[in-house]
N, C-alpha and C positions, 0 to 999 in steps of 0.2 A: 368319652363322650364329646369333650371339647375337640378331641383329635379328629373325629368324624365331621363335626361341623366345619372345621377349618380346612378340610381337604379340597382341593382345586377340583371344580366341576369341568367335565369334559367340555372341550372347545367345539362349538357349532359352527359351520360355515354356511352362509347364505348360497354360496355357488362352489361346488366342487367340480373335480375332473370328469366324472362321469356324466353329470348334468351338461357342462359344457360341451362335451363330446357329442351328446344327443342333440343340443341345439345347432351345432355346427352341421350335422347331418341333415337336419330338417331346414337349415336356414335358406338353401338354395331354393327349395320347392316353395317355402312360405313367400320368399321375395318374388319369385316369378308369378305366384298366385295373386299377390297383392298389386303388383304393377299391372298385370293384365287386366284385373277387374277395376282398378282405378282409371286406367287410360282408356279402356273400352267404355266406361261410363261417361266420360268426357266426350268421347266420339259419338256415342248414342244421343247425348243432348244435343249436340251440333246437327245431328241427323234430324231429330225431330224439330229443330228450328228451321232448317232448310225444307223439310217436308211441308211446315205450316205455309212457308213463302211460296212454294209452288201451288199449294191449294189455293192461295188468295191471288194468283196471278192469272191473266187471260190466256195463258199456254194451255192448250189442250192436254188432259192427263195422257193421252197415247204418245205424246212427244217425250215426256219425261219419266213416265212409270217404267219403261224397259231399262232405263239406267238406275233409278231410285231403288227397285227391288233387289238386282244383283248387288248394289251397294250393301243394303242390309244383309244379304246373305254373306258377304265378305266380312261383316262385322261378326257374324256368327262363326265363321271359319277362323278369325282371329282369336275370339274368345275360348272356343272349345278346341281348337286344334292341338294345344299343348296339354290337354287334361291328362291323358295317359302317360305323356312323356315326363310330366312333372312329378308322377308318383315313383319313377326311376331315378330321379336326380338327387344325389346325395353329396354332392361336392360344394365347397364354398362358391358363392356367387362372385363373379368377377365383372368388368366392364360390359362384357356381352350380354349378361342378364338384365341390364338396364338399358343399354343402347338399342337393341333389336326390339323390345317391347315398345319403346318410345317411338321409334321410326314407323313401326307398324301403326301405331295410333295416329301419327302424322298423316300418313297414307290415307287412313280410313277417314280422318278429318277433312282432308283434301277431297277425297272422293265424293263427298256431299258438298263441300265448299264451291267446286267447280260447277255445281248445278244450280247455283244461286240464280235466280232470273233477273234480267235486266229489262224492264218493260215487258214486251212479248216475245223476248228472245232468250236464248241460253248462249251467252257469248263465249264461254269457256268450255262448252261441251265437247270440242275436239280434244281438249287436255285431259278429259276423264280416261281415255284410253292410256294415256302415258302414267296416270297415277295408279291404275289397276296394274299395269306391267311392272312399276316399282313395287307395289305391294306384293306382287307374285315372287320377284326377285329377292326382295328382302326376306320374304317368308321362307324361300329356299335356302339362303344363307344361314338363316337361323336354325332351320331344321338339321343342316350339316353341322353347326356348331353344336347343338344339343346331342346329336349323335356321337360326335366325337368325345363329349363328356361321359355319355354312357359306356362307349367302348373303353374308356379309361377306368372305369369302375369296376371293381370285384363283386360279383354276386353270388349267392349261395347256388349250389348246384340244382337245387329244385326249381330256381328261377330261371335257369338258362334258357330254357324253351321259350319262356315268355319273353325274355329280353331279345333273343335271336329273332323271334317272329316280329317284334316291335321295330327292331332295326331294319328289317327288310321292308316293312311298311314305311319307314321314315326314308329309306333309300328312294323307294318308288314315288313318295310324295315330294321329296325334295327336286327329283328329276323332273316330274310333271310340272312343278311350280316354276321351275327354271324355264322350261320350254313355253310355258304359257305366258311368262314375262317376256320372253323374246317375240312371241307372237303379238302381244299387245303393243310392244314398242313399234314393231313394224306396221301395225294398223294405224297407229298415231302418226308415224312418220308418213305414211301414204295419205292419210287425210290432211294433214297439215301441209305438205309440200306439193301434193299432186291434185287431189280432189278439191280442196278449197280454191286454189288458183285457176283450174283448168276444167274441172268437171263438177261444179257446184251443185247442178241438178241432182246429182247421185246421193247428195247428203240427206235427202229426204228418207232415204232408206237406212238411215243409221240405227234406227230402233232393232233391225235384225241383228246388229252386233251386240246390242244391249240384251235381247233374248239369248243370244249365244252366251253371254256373261252370266246370265241368270242360270242358264243349264250347267255352265260349269260350276258355279257355286254350290248348286243343288248336289251335283255329283261329289264334290269335296266332302260336302257335309255327310252325305251318305257313306262316303269311304271312312270317315272319321268315326261314325256310329259304328259301322262293321268292324273297324278295328277295336273299338271298345268292346263290342260283344266277344270278339275273338280273344282279346286280352283277358277278360273275365272267365271265359271258358277254359282256356289254357291254364290259367291259375287255378281254377277249381278242380280240374284234372289232375294238376300235379299234386294238389292238396290230398285228394282222394287216394292217388297213388302212393303217397307217402304213408297214409294212415293204414293202407293194405300191404306195406312193405314188411319184410322179415323183421325178427327180433333186432333192436338196435345194438345189442351186445355182439350179435354175429359179426365176424370178420368181414370187412368189405371186400378185400382181395386175398389172393392166396399167399401173398408175403405176410400179411399180418397173421394167417393162420399159422404159417410155418414159425414165426416169431413167437407165438404164444405157446406152440408144442415144445420149443426149445426152452 
């Protein structure tokens, strides 16, 4: 009895290899979600502040609403654009997972900051196009970076259709974002160095460019929702196909069958 009481108890660990492996696999996704939610929250607070300033200014709403509304749309794009991608990220986070969300938050912050009124004018309105272009270009580079991480990750065969479809969507989205960024930089350069010095009366039609930006943001949000539904549909289809598959003990290929017979 005394021998049993003096036997050493099994050592328990607060952290073992399996738990650490699971944490590493989830750390990239959790870090991305945390940074995105935190930085976008700061940008939304700044948007509300600028919106209050505009409401209290003598500037007619028709002059600033075409720019405020697409700015809110780009906030939604920034927040929800990586929702599906984050589900596929299983690698350790690196500098890109901090830098790109930070840069996107800065551009969204500036997107509203340049709309701060000064009396009855919007003195930095022309720079709004440059900020939108920077937001699009950074988004394109961020998408290419995330796609590279996904391509470097091995997935179960039942997920390959989902991953392949999502990578195609990311490729199209990155290309569209890069082209959009080039377009908005060209608009900014034209306004800054041509319209403002020589054709200033045409600046009264800038609201049409804001409406175009609003249409683009709505289109991007619709594309994100369409990809989310396709993502869920493909995943549900693969799950149903796996349940209806043959007996798991059945050989997967003829070579396995020959090996078992021998």
